[in-house]
C-alpha positions in Angstrom: 34.2 -7.3 -18.0 30.4 -7.0 -18.3 28.9 -4.0 -16.5 27.1 -5.1 -13.4 23.8 -3.5 -12.4 22.3 -4.3 -9.0 18.7 -3.4 -8.4 17.4 -3.4 -4.8 13.7 -3.9 -4.7 11.3 -5.5 -7.2 8.5 -3.1 -6.9 7.4 -0.8 -9.8 10.7 1.1 -9.9 13.0 -1.9 -9.7 11.0 -4.1 -12.0 10.6 -1.5 -14.7 14.3 -0.6 -14.5 15.2 -4.3 -14.9 13.0 -4.7 -17.9 14.3 -1.6 -19.5 17.8 -3.1 -19.4 16.8 -6.3 -21.2 18.7 -5.5 -24.4 21.6 -3.7 -22.7 25.1 -5.3 -22.5 24.9 -5.6 -18.7 24.4 -8.2 -16.0 21.4 -7.4 -13.9 20.9 -8.7 -10.3 17.5 -8.0 -8.8 17.5 -8.3 -5.0 14.3 -8.5 -3.0 13.3 -9.9 0.4 10.2 -11.5 -1.1 9.9 -13.7 -4.2 7.1 -11.6 -5.8 6.5 -8.3 -7.5 3.6 -6.6 -5.7 0.9 -4.5 -7.5 0.5 -2.5 -4.3 -2.5 -0.3 -5.5 -4.8 -3.3 -5.4 -3.8 -4.7 -2.0 -7.0 -3.4 -0.5 -8.9 -5.7 -2.8 -7.0 -8.7 -1.4 -7.9 -7.5 2.1 -11.6 -7.3 1.2 -11.9 -10.6 -0.7 -12.1 -9.3 -4.3 -8.8 -10.6 -5.6 -6.4 -13.3 -4.5 -2.8 -12.6 -3.6 -1.6 -14.4 -6.7 -3.6 -12.0 -8.9 -1.5 -9.1 -7.9 1.8 -10.7 -6.9 3.4 -12.7 -9.7 6.8 -14.3 -8.9 9.7 -12.1 -9.9 11.5 -15.1 -11.6 8.4 -15.7 -13.7 8.2 -12.0 -14.8 11.9 -12.0 -15.8 12.1 -15.6 -17.0 12.8 -14.6 -20.6 15.4 -11.9 -19.7 18.6 -13.8 -20.0 20.8 -11.0 -18.6 18.9 -10.9 -15.3 19.1 -13.0 -12.2 17.1 -12.8 -9.0 18.5 -13.0 -5.5 16.1 -13.6 -2.5 17.4 -11.7 0.5 17.4 -8.4 2.3 20.0 -5.7 1.7 21.1 -4.6 5.2 24.0 -2.3 4.2 25.5 -0.5 1.2 29.2 0.3 0.9 29.3 3.2 -1.5 33.0 3.5 -1.7 33.5 -0.2 -2.2 30.7 -0.5 -4.7 29.0 -3.4 -3.0 25.8 -4.2 -1.1 25.5 -6.5 1.9 22.7 -9.0 1.5 21.3 -11.2 4.2 19.9 -14.4 2.7 18.4 -17.4 4.5 21.7 -19.2 4.8 24.4 -16.5 4.9 25.4 -12.8 4.6 27.1 -12.1 1.3 28.5 -9.1 -0.5 27.3 -8.3 -4.0 29.5 -6.0 -6.1 28.1 -3.5 -8.6 29.1 -1.0 -11.2 25.7 0.7 -11.2 23.2 0.6 -8.4 19.5 1.3 -8.6 17.8 1.6 -5.2 14.0 1.1 -5.3 13.1 -0.1 -1.8 9.8 1.8 -1.6 8.1 2.9 1.7 6.6 1.4 4.8 3.7 2.4 7.0 4.2 5.4 9.3 2.6 5.7 12.7 4.0 9.2 13.3 6.1 8.1 16.3 3.6 5.6 17.7 4.8 2.3 16.3 2.9 0.6 19.2 -0.3 1.2 17.3 0.7 -1.3 14.7 -0.2 -4.3 16.9 -3.9 -3.4 17.0 -4.2 -1.2 13.9 -2.1 -2.8 11.2 -1.2 -1.0 8.0 -1.4 -2.4 4.4 1.9 -2.4 2.5 2.7 -6.0 1.9 0.8 -9.3 0.9 1.2 -10.4 4.6 -0.5 -7.2 5.7 -3.4 -7.7 3.3 -3.9 -11.4 4.3 -3.8 -10.4 7.9 -6.4 -7.7 7.3 -8.6 -10.1 5.3 -8.5 -12.5 8.3 -9.5 -9.6 10.6 -12.3 -8.2 8.4 -14.0 -11.5 7.6 -13.1 -12.9 11.1 -15.0 -9.9 12.7 -18.2 -11.0 11.1 -17.7 -14.6 12.2 -17.0 -13.4 15.8 -20.1 -11.2 15.8 -22.2 -14.2 14.6 -21.0 -16.2 17.6 -21.1 -13.4 20.2 -24.2 -13.5 22.5 -23.5 -10.2 24.2 -25.0 -7.4 22.1 -22.5 -4.8 23.2 -19.5 -6.9 22.2 -21.3 -8.0 19.0 -21.6 -4.3 18.1 -17.9 -3.8 18.7 -17.1 -6.7 16.3 -19.2 -5.0 13.7 -17.5 -1.7 14.0 -14.7 -1.1 11.4 -12.4 1.9 11.6 -9.9 3.1 9.0 -7.5 5.8 10.0 -6.5 8.1 7.1 -8.6 9.6 4.3 -6.0 9.3 1.5 -6.6 7.0 -1.5 -5.9 3.8 0.4 -8.2 4.7 3.3 -11.0 5.8 1.0 -10.7 2.7 -1.1 -10.7 0.5 2.0 -13.8 1.9 3.6 -15.6 1.9 0.4 -15.0 -1.8 -0.1 -15.7 -2.7 3.5 -19.1 -0.9 3.2 -19.9 -2.7 0.0 -18.9 -6.0 1.5 -21.2 -5.4 4.5 -24.1 -4.1 2.4 -23.9 -6.4 -0.7 -21.2 -9.1 -0.5 -22.4 -10.9 2.6 -26.1 -11.0 2.0 -27.9 -14.0 3.5 -24.6 -15.4 4.8 -25.5 -15.1 8.5 -28.4 -16.0 10.8 -27.7 -14.2 14.1 -26.4 -10.9 12.6 -27.3 -8.6 9.8 -24.0 -7.5 8.1 -25.7 -4.4 6.9 -25.8 -3.2 10.5 -22.0 -2.9 10.5 -20.6 0.6 11.1 -17.7 1.6 8.8 -15.9 4.7 10.1 -13.2 6.8 8.3 -11.1 8.9 10.7 -9.1 11.8 9.3 -7.0 14.4 11.3 -7.4 17.1 8.6 -10.5 18.7 7.1 -10.4 16.9 3.8 -11.0 13.6 2.2 -8.5 12.9 -0.6 -6.6 16.1 0.1 -4.4 15.8 -3.1 -7.5 15.9 -5.4 -9.2 19.0 -6.7 -12.0 20.4 -4.5 -15.0 19.2 -6.7 -13.7 15.6 -6.7 -13.1 15.8 -2.9 -16.7 16.8 -2.4 -17.9 14.1 -4.7 -15.8 11.4 -2.9 -17.1 12.6 0.5 -20.7 12.5 -0.7 -20.2 9.0 -2.3 -18.8 7.6 0.9 -21.7 9.0 3.0 -24.2 7.5 0.5 -22.5 4.1 1.0 -23.1 4.5 4.7 -19.6 5.3 5.7 -19.2 7.7 8.7 -16.6 10.3 7.8 -15.1 11.9 10.8 -12.8 14.9 9.9 -10.8 17.0 12.3 -10.4 13.8 14.3 -7.0 12.8 15.7 -6.2 9.3 17.1 -4.6 9.6 20.5 -4.5 6.0 21.5 -5.1 2.5 20.1 -5.8 -0.7 22.1 -7.4 -4.1 21.4 -10.9 -2.9 22.1 -10.9 0.4 20.2 -9.2 3.7 19.8 -9.2 7.0 21.6 -9.8 10.1 19.6 -9.8 13.9 19.9 -12.3 16.0 17.9 -12.4 19.7 18.3 -10.6 19.5 21.6 -13.1 17.0 22.9 -11.9 13.5 23.9 -13.9 10.5 22.7 -13.6 6.8 22.0 -14.7 4.4 19.3 -15.1 0.8 20.4 -14.0 -1.5 17.5 -12.0 -4.7 17.4 -11.0 -4.1 13.7 -8.9 -1.0 13.1 -6.8 -0.4 10.0 -4.1 2.3 9.7 -3.8 4.1 6.4 -2.5 7.5 7.6 1.0 7.9 6.4 4.2 6.4 4.9 7.9 6.5 5.7 10.7 5.6 3.3 12.9 2.5 3.6 15.6 2.6 6.3 18.1 2.1 3.4 17.6 5.7 2.6 19.2 6.8 5.8 22.3 4.6 5.1 22.7 6.2 1.7 22.3 9.7 3.0 24.8 9.2 5.9 27.5 7.9 3.5 27.0 10.6 0.9 26.8 13.5 3.5 23.2 14.5 2.9 20.1 14.6 5.0 16.9 12.7 4.4 13.6 14.6 4.5 10.9 14.1 7.2 9.6 11.0 5.5 13.0 9.5 5.2 13.3 10.1 1.4 16.7 10.8 -0.1 17.4 14.1 -1.9 18.8 13.3 -5.4 20.2 15.2 -8.3 17.9 16.0 -11.3 18.9 12.8 -13.0 17.9 10.7 -10.0 21.5 10.0 -8.9 22.9 10.3 -5.4 25.0 13.4 -4.9 28.7 12.5 -5.2 27.9 9.0 -6.5 26.7 9.2 -10.2 26.7 5.4 -10.3 23.9 5.2 -7.7 20.3 5.9 -8.7 17.4 6.4 -6.2 13.9 5.8 -7.6 10.3 5.5 -6.6 9.0 6.3 -3.1 12.6 6.6 -1.8 13.6 9.6 -3.9 13.0 13.3 -3.0 12.9 15.4 -6.1 10.7 18.3 -7.2 8.0 17.3 -4.7 7.1 14.3 -6.8 4.2 12.3 -5.3 4.6 8.7 -4.0 2.8 7.2 -6.9 3.4 4.0 -8.8 3.8 6.0 -12.1 6.7 8.0 -10.5 8.4 4.8 -9.6 7.9 3.3 -13.1 9.2 6.3 -14.9 12.1 7.0 -12.6 13.2 3.3 -12.9 13.1 3.5 -16.7 14.9 6.8 -16.7 17.7 5.3 -14.6 18.0 2.3 -16.8 18.2 4.4 -19.9 20.9 6.6 -18.3 23.0 3.5 -17.7 22.6 2.4 -21.3 23.6 5.8 -22.6 26.7 5.9 -20.5 27.8 2.5 -21.8 27.6 4.0 -25.3 29.8 6.9 -24.3 27.1 9.5 -23.6 27.9 10.9 -20.1 25.6 14.0 -20.3 23.3 14.5 -17.3 19.7 14.3 -18.4 17.0 15.6 -16.0 14.3 13.2 -15.0 11.0 14.6 -16.3 7.9 13.1 -14.8 4.9 12.7 -17.2 1.8 13.1 -15.1 -0.7 10.5 -16.3 -3.3 11.5 -13.8 -4.4 10.5 -10.3 -7.4 8.3 -9.4 -9.1 6.6 -6.5 -12.1 4.2 -6.5 -14.7 4.5 -3.8 -16.9 1.5 -4.7 -18.4 -0.1 -7.7 -19.4 2.5 -10.3 -17.9 5.2 -8.2 -14.4 6.7 -8.6 -12.7 10.0 -9.0 -10.1 10.8 -11.6 -8.2 13.9 -12.7 -5.7 14.1 -15.6 -4.4 17.6 -16.0 -7.4 19.9 -16.4 -9.9 17.0 -16.9 -12.0 15.7 -14.1 -14.0 12.5 -14.1 -16.2 10.8 -11.5 -19.0 8.2 -11.1 -19.2 5.3 -13.6 -17.0 7.0 -16.2 -14.2 7.4 -13.6 -14.7 3.9 -12.4 -14.3 2.4 -15.9 -11.2 4.5 -16.4 -9.8 3.2 -13.1 -10.5 -0.4 -14.2 -8.8 0.0 -17.6 -5.7 1.7 -16.1 -5.2 -0.9 -13.4 -5.8 -3.8 -15.7 -3.2 -2.4 -18.1 -0.6 -2.1 -15.4 -1.1 -5.5 -13.9 1.8 -7.8 -14.7 1.1 -10.9 -16.8 -1.7 -11.9 -19.1 -3.0 -14.6 -16.7 -3.2 -12.1 -13.8 -5.3 -9.8 -16.0 -7.7 -12.6 -16.9 -8.0 -13.6 -13.2 -8.6 -10.0 -12.2 -11.3 -9.5 -14.8 -13.1 -12.7 -13.6 -12.9 -11.7 -10.0 -14.0 -8.1 -10.7 -17.1 -9.4 -12.6 -18.0 -11.7 -9.7 -17.6 -9.0 -7.0 -18.8 -5.9 -8.8 -21.5 -7.3 -11.1 -22.7 -9.9 -8.7 -22.7 -10.1 -4.9 -20.0 -12.6 -4.1 -16.5 -12.3 -2.7 -14.6 -15.4 -3.7 -11.4 -14.8 -1.6 -12.8 -15.2 1.9 -10.5 -17.9 3.3 -9.6 -17.4 7.0 -7.0 -19.7 8.5 -7.4 -21.5 11.8 -4.5 -19.5 13.2 -6.3 -16.2 12.4 -9.5 -17.4 14.0 -7.7 -18.4 17.1 -5.9 -15.0 17.2 -9.2 -13.1 16.8 -10.8 -15.2 19.6 -7.9 -14.5 21.9 -8.1 -10.8 21.0 -11.7 -10.6 21.9 -11.1 -12.3 25.3 -8.2 -10.0 26.0 -10.2 -6.9 25.0 -13.0 -8.0 27.3 -10.6 -8.2 30.2 -9.3 -4.7 29.4 -12.8 -3.2 29.0 -15.5 -5.8 30.2 -18.5 -3.7 29.3 -17.0 -1.9 26.3 -18.5 1.4 27.4 -17.1 4.6 26.0 -14.3 6.0 28.2 -14.8 9.5 26.7 -17.7 11.5 25.4 -19.3 10.0 22.3 -18.9 11.9 19.1 -21.8 12.7 16.8 
């Protein structure tokens, strides 16, 4: 009987594991609740009109079309039976059980609101294509609402954009929103000046890009301020509503009136991690990640591999490169076992560097002892992300859209649906009912 490998999740970890098994004598089943592989590091460019969703989310079936030992199942894994070697999948029509001989769990992570999930309604995160499209509607819709708003106070609130969290996602988002307001929307409006928009980055700690070396942190902070971004450190969010958010800065309460808020402050692992941990008698960490053995296997279950954002091992960061390498490592371990090699080989992560782009011609990169910033770092960022995009056609589309957005002034992907316009209109009316004058409820912060 052919060895059955089930892969849960078609992100970086799952997809790279599946492709690494293309020549192995196995049957691969890739299960995902969406039909696409998502290049998550570029989601913010979908949200800000640089790229289309198709540029960063090719269909899983298309990616694996030439891999004859792989099939794709659209559905959500709601349970895992470790003793019975099967997963429970909920599809559109039914709930079914899929047996496995080896299991690779690569379900990634979701947004974390640190116990305040109610914030998500008014300050959505950005982890999926749906999130990015929702944010695109909110960002571009805010300018449309401001153009039609006769009241100057409410117009100002429409032109305030707040991003919570100064990690790579938050920094990249505020940078692109600032560029959009200052360059991308020139001469598009008659009643408002998009350059008057306020872009605010809120961070509870004292650092921008805390995981980067100090010189690059300072450079990123300076670049953001040169772009016109207001960087507010030591500022905690204590409440979020339709009209804005409440904050605390140095023990002083304040408020920022803004209809458009984006949450980029934390992540939590997939709920599937807790199911695996409970059945194997271990405890997940604070972020919900699963402690694994050095070869990425679940303790007591050598046939189960946990990869990517879901694994907790050696304080590895939640980066795409970790997911790719751990997925490939798991696939190679399965292949070696089928050849009779049962030795346990430790997963060794090869750090290829960390990078974040701030705006066009501005990025920060560190690879081991080497540090890069400015235009050099930006070109490196472009090359790396282009290399990891899946599919030749996607790379060509990305290059064209980058040229239009970064070398010119246009943002091609600006479509807002009628449903999104209606939702924003209703949000504005509800916010007016909550706070008719949109005056600060607390003391303003500098």
